[in-house]
VEXDREN-2710 file (C-alpha; in Angstrom, 1 decimal):
% VEXDREN-2710
k/r/px/py/pz
1/MET/123.3/85.0/105.8
2/PRO/120.8/82.2/105.3
3/ALA/117.8/82.2/107.7
4/ASP/117.7/79.6/110.4
5/PRO/116.2/76.6/108.5
6/SER/114.5/75.2/111.7
7/SER/112.2/78.2/111.8
8/VAL/110.8/77.9/108.2
9/ARG/110.2/74.2/107.6
10/ARG/106.8/73.4/109.0
11/GLU/104.8/75.0/106.1
12/LYS/104.7/74.7/102.3
13/PRO/108.1/75.9/101.0
14/TRP/107.0/79.2/99.4
15/SER/104.5/80.0/102.2
16/ALA/107.1/79.3/104.9
17/GLY/109.7/81.4/103.0
18/LEU/107.4/84.4/102.5
19/ARG/106.3/84.2/106.2
20/ALA/109.9/84.3/107.3
21/ALA/110.7/87.1/104.8
22/ARG/107.8/89.2/106.3
23/ALA/109.2/88.6/109.8
24/ASN/112.6/89.8/108.6
25/VAL/111.3/93.1/107.0
26/VAL/112.2/95.4/109.9
27/PRO/115.7/94.1/110.7
28/GLY/116.4/93.7/107.0
29/LEU/115.4/97.3/106.2
30/ILE/117.6/98.6/109.1
31/VAL/120.6/96.7/107.9
32/GLN/120.1/97.8/104.3
33/ALA/119.7/101.4/105.3
34/LEU/122.9/101.4/107.4
35/MET/124.8/99.7/104.6
36/LEU/123.5/102.2/102.1
37/ALA/124.6/105.0/104.5
38/ILE/128.1/103.5/104.6
39/LEU/128.2/103.3/100.8
40/LEU/127.3/106.9/100.4
41/ALA/129.7/108.0/103.1
42/TRP/132.5/106.1/101.3
43/TYR/132.0/108.1/98.2
44/PHE/130.9/111.5/99.6
45/HIS/132.3/111.9/103.2
46/PRO/136.1/112.1/103.2
47/PRO/136.6/111.3/106.9
48/THR/134.6/108.1/106.4
49/THR/136.6/107.3/103.3
50/VAL/139.8/107.6/105.3
51/TRP/138.5/105.4/108.1
52/LEU/137.2/102.7/105.7
53/GLY/140.5/102.9/103.8
54/ALA/142.4/102.0/107.0
55/LEU/140.0/99.1/107.5
56/ALA/140.6/97.9/103.9
57/ASP/144.4/98.1/104.6
58/LEU/144.0/96.0/107.7
59/LYS/142.0/93.4/105.7
60/GLN/144.8/93.3/103.1
61/ARG/147.4/92.7/105.8
62/TRP/145.5/90.0/107.7
63/SER/144.1/88.4/104.5
64/TYR/142.0/85.3/105.3
65/GLY/142.7/85.7/109.0
66/TYR/140.7/88.9/109.0
67/SER/137.8/87.2/107.2
68/ALA/137.7/84.3/109.6
69/LEU/137.8/86.6/112.7
70/ALA/135.2/89.0/111.3
71/ALA/132.8/86.2/110.6
72/ILE/133.3/84.6/114.0
73/VAL/132.6/87.9/115.7
74/GLY/129.6/88.7/113.5
75/GLY/128.0/85.3/113.2
76/ALA/128.9/83.6/116.5
77/LEU/130.1/85.9/119.3
78/VAL/127.7/88.8/118.8
79/PRO/124.5/86.8/118.8
80/GLU/125.5/84.6/121.7
81/LEU/126.7/87.6/123.8
82/LEU/123.4/89.3/123.0
83/ARG/121.4/86.3/124.1
84/VAL/123.3/86.1/127.4
85/ALA/123.3/89.8/128.2
86/VAL/119.7/90.5/127.2
87/PHE/117.6/87.4/127.2
88/GLN/119.4/85.4/129.9
89/ARG/120.0/88.5/132.2
90/GLY/123.8/88.0/132.1
91/ARG/123.7/84.4/133.2
92/ALA/125.7/82.2/130.9
93/SER/125.0/78.5/130.7
94/ARG/126.4/75.3/129.1
95/ARG/124.0/75.8/126.3
96/ASN/125.8/79.0/125.3
97/LEU/129.2/77.2/125.2
98/ALA/127.6/74.4/123.1
99/ASN/126.2/77.0/120.7
100/LEU/129.7/78.6/120.4
101/GLY/131.2/75.2/119.9
102/PHE/129.2/74.9/116.7
103/SER/129.0/78.5/115.6
104/VAL/132.6/79.5/116.0
105/PRO/134.1/76.9/113.6
106/PHE/131.1/77.2/111.3
107/TRP/131.5/81.0/110.8
108/CYS/135.3/80.7/110.7
109/PHE/134.9/78.4/107.7
110/MET/132.2/80.5/106.1
111/GLY/134.2/83.7/106.5
112/VAL/137.1/82.2/104.6
113/VAL/134.7/80.8/101.9
114/VAL/133.0/84.2/101.5
115/ASP/136.4/85.9/101.1
116/ALA/137.6/83.3/98.5
117/PHE/134.3/83.7/96.6
118/TYR/134.6/87.5/96.5
119/ARG/138.1/87.2/95.2
120/LEU/137.0/84.7/92.5
121/GLN/134.2/87.1/91.4
122/ALA/136.7/89.9/91.2
123/GLY/138.8/87.7/89.0
124/TRP/135.9/86.6/86.8
125/PHE/134.1/89.9/86.3
126/GLY/136.6/92.6/87.4
127/ALA/137.0/94.8/90.5
128/GLU/135.4/98.0/89.1
129/PRO/132.0/98.8/90.7
130/THR/130.2/99.5/87.4
131/PHE/126.6/98.5/87.0
132/PRO/127.3/95.5/84.7
133/VAL/130.0/94.1/87.0
134/VAL/127.8/94.6/90.2
135/LEU/124.8/93.0/88.5
136/ARG/126.8/89.9/87.4
137/LYS/128.2/89.5/90.9
138/VAL/124.8/89.8/92.6
139/LEU/123.2/87.3/90.2
140/VAL/126.0/84.7/90.7
141/ASP/126.1/85.3/94.5
142/GLN/122.3/85.0/95.1
143/PHE/121.2/82.6/92.4
144/VAL/124.2/80.3/92.0
145/TYR/126.5/80.4/95.1
146/ASN/123.6/80.7/97.5
147/PRO/121.2/78.0/96.2
148/LEU/124.0/75.6/95.3
149/PHE/126.2/76.0/98.3
150/ALA/125.6/78.5/101.1
151/ALA/121.9/77.8/101.8
152/PRO/122.0/74.0/101.6
153/PHE/125.3/73.8/103.5
154/THR/124.0/76.0/106.3
155/ALA/120.7/74.0/106.5
156/VAL/122.6/70.7/106.7
157/MET/125.0/72.0/109.3
158/TYR/122.3/73.5/111.5
159/ASP/120.2/70.3/111.2
160/LEU/123.3/68.3/112.2
161/LYS/123.6/70.4/115.3
162/GLN/119.9/70.3/116.2
163/ASN/120.0/66.5/116.0
164/GLY/122.9/66.0/118.3
165/TYR/125.5/65.6/115.5
166/ARG/124.0/62.3/114.5
167/LEU/124.9/61.9/110.9
168/ARG/122.8/58.9/109.9
169/PRO/119.3/60.4/110.4
170/LEU/120.3/63.4/108.5
171/LEU/121.7/61.4/105.6
172/GLU/118.4/59.5/105.4
173/ARG/116.5/62.8/104.8
174/LEU/118.8/64.4/102.2
175/GLY/117.4/64.6/98.7
176/PRO/115.1/66.7/96.5
177/MET/112.3/66.8/99.2
178/TYR/114.8/68.0/101.8
179/TYR/115.9/70.8/99.4
180/ARG/112.2/71.7/98.7
181/GLU/111.1/71.7/102.3
182/VAL/114.2/73.2/104.0
183/VAL/116.4/75.0/101.6
184/VAL/113.8/76.7/99.4
185/PRO/112.1/78.6/102.3
186/THR/115.5/79.6/103.6
187/LEU/116.4/81.1/100.2
188/VAL/113.1/83.0/99.9
189/ALA/113.6/84.5/103.4
190/THR/117.3/85.3/102.6
191/TRP/116.8/87.0/99.2
192/GLY/114.7/89.9/100.5
193/VAL/117.4/91.0/102.8
194/TRP/120.6/90.0/101.2
195/ILE/120.1/90.9/97.5
196/PRO/120.2/94.7/98.4
197/VAL/123.0/94.1/100.9
198/VAL/125.3/92.3/98.5
199/SER/124.4/94.9/95.8
200/ILE/125.9/97.5/98.2
201/LEU/128.9/95.3/99.0
202/TYR/129.8/94.8/95.4
203/SER/129.6/98.6/94.8
204/LEU/132.6/99.0/97.1
205/PRO/136.3/98.2/96.5
206/THR/137.1/94.5/96.8
207/ALA/139.2/95.0/99.9
208/LEU/136.2/96.5/101.7
209/GLN/133.7/93.9/100.8
210/VAL/134.6/91.3/103.5
211/PRO/135.0/93.9/106.3
212/LEU/131.6/95.3/105.5
213/PHE/130.1/91.8/105.1
214/GLY/131.2/91.2/108.6
215/LEU/129.6/94.4/109.8
216/ALA/126.3/93.6/107.9
217/LEU/126.4/90.1/109.4
218/SER/126.8/91.6/112.9
219/LEU/124.0/94.0/112.5
220/TRP/121.7/91.3/111.0
221/VAL/122.3/88.8/113.7
222/ILE/121.8/91.4/116.4
223/LEU/118.5/92.5/115.0
224/TYR/117.3/89.1/114.0
225/THR/118.2/87.5/117.3
226/TRP/116.4/90.4/119.1
227/MET/113.2/90.0/117.1
228/SER/113.2/86.1/117.1
229/GLU/113.7/86.0/120.9
230/LYS/110.9/88.6/121.4
231/ARG/108.5/87.0/119.0
232/PRO/105.8/84.9/120.6
233/ALA/105.9/81.2/120.0
234/ASP/103.6/79.8/117.3
235/PRO/100.3/78.4/118.7
END
């Protein structure tokens, strides 16, 4: 998941990205450790293998519907419920509804896109989790799909939301400088967390990749939301 672009744009691109990456170290390591534990359990703990197999069967039956729902839960509902329950002391506001009005359709779309992309990669490189196959998928994921689509699309959509959905001011800013100042820091912050995570995902059967992407996304937004809300404001 790309980092929130609004949090990394006030510095030079590489400096802002590295600063955001350092802030993400703890939640990133927690997510990576849990995903590695799931990977090992899939291969070496039969009860977990059975349970994850049932999850993969559910994904196969629901197809893109599962992907959309998992991304909505992980990317939209979980962080907003956490914000209400912990940081707003259980008191919801119109702002929470406005946030969901953006994040639910956004993550619904992204869940379907991720599913389609994982299927394409399986078609291009194969579904066997061998080292050459996993390596190709990780490289295409993080250094083609992410910089060419996922990171800039996320940055643009979050900017559109932050600016009251006014399209003209955003269009006036788009260009190479926008990519340098907004997208590059986002990529740097993202790579440190998600290169290991997608390496683990691509080491699993194709039918499990989207369900566990949804789980990783949920864990990530819980931890990142917690840390970002607790972090003191910049002077």
